[in-house]
C-alpha positions in Angstrom: 58.3 44.1 78.0 58.2 47.9 78.4 61.1 49.5 80.5 60.6 53.1 81.8 62.6 55.5 83.5 60.9 57.2 86.5 62.3 59.6 89.2 61.1 59.6 92.8 57.5 60.9 93.0 56.7 60.1 89.5 54.1 57.1 88.6 53.0 54.9 86.0 49.4 53.8 85.4 48.3 50.2 84.6 44.9 50.4 83.1 42.6 53.2 84.6 43.0 52.1 88.2 46.4 50.9 89.2 49.0 53.4 89.9 52.8 52.7 90.7 54.7 55.6 92.2 58.4 55.7 92.7 58.9 56.6 96.6 62.5 56.0 97.3 65.8 55.1 95.6 68.6 53.8 97.9 71.5 52.0 96.2 70.4 49.3 94.1 66.8 49.2 95.8 63.9 51.0 94.6 60.7 51.4 97.0 57.5 51.1 94.9 54.0 52.4 96.3 51.0 50.5 94.4 47.6 51.9 94.8 44.9 49.5 93.2 41.5 48.6 94.1 41.2 45.9 97.0 39.9 43.3 94.7 43.2 43.3 92.7 45.9 41.0 94.3 49.2 42.2 94.4 52.2 39.9 95.2 55.9 40.2 95.2 56.9 37.7 92.2 58.8 35.1 94.4 55.6 35.0 96.6 53.4 34.7 93.5 55.4 31.9 92.2 55.3 29.9 95.6 51.4 30.2 95.5 51.5 28.7 92.0 53.6 26.1 93.1 51.6 25.2 96.1 48.3 25.3 94.0 49.9 22.9 91.5 51.1 20.5 94.3 47.5 20.6 95.9 45.9 19.2 92.6 48.5 16.5 92.1 46.9 13.1 92.3 49.2 10.3 93.8 49.9 7.3 91.8 48.4 5.0 94.2 44.9 6.6 94.4 42.2 4.5 92.9 40.5 7.2 90.9 37.3 5.0 90.1 36.8 4.2 93.8 37.0 7.8 94.6 34.7 8.9 91.9 32.1 6.4 93.3 32.5 7.6 96.7 32.0 11.2 95.6 28.9 10.5 93.7 27.4 8.6 96.7 28.1 11.5 99.1 26.0 13.8 96.5 23.1 11.6 96.8 
C-alpha cells in the first residue's frame, strides 16, 4: 500500500487519466474529488463490497435444483 500526504488542492494521479484531489479536510473527514473517464466505475469501498456479495449470491445454485434437468431445458430452448 502506498501512503501519501497531500494538502487541500493537491492531487495524485492513477495511471494517465485518473486524478484524485483533496478538496476539504474537516476534523477526521477528508473530501476527495475524483476525475476519471466515464467508463471507469467509482464506488465507495463498502458499496463495492455489497455489489460483490450480491453478485456472488446471484450465481449461487440452491441445493434442491436438479441441474441435469435445468441443462436439458436450456438446451431445448436454444433449438
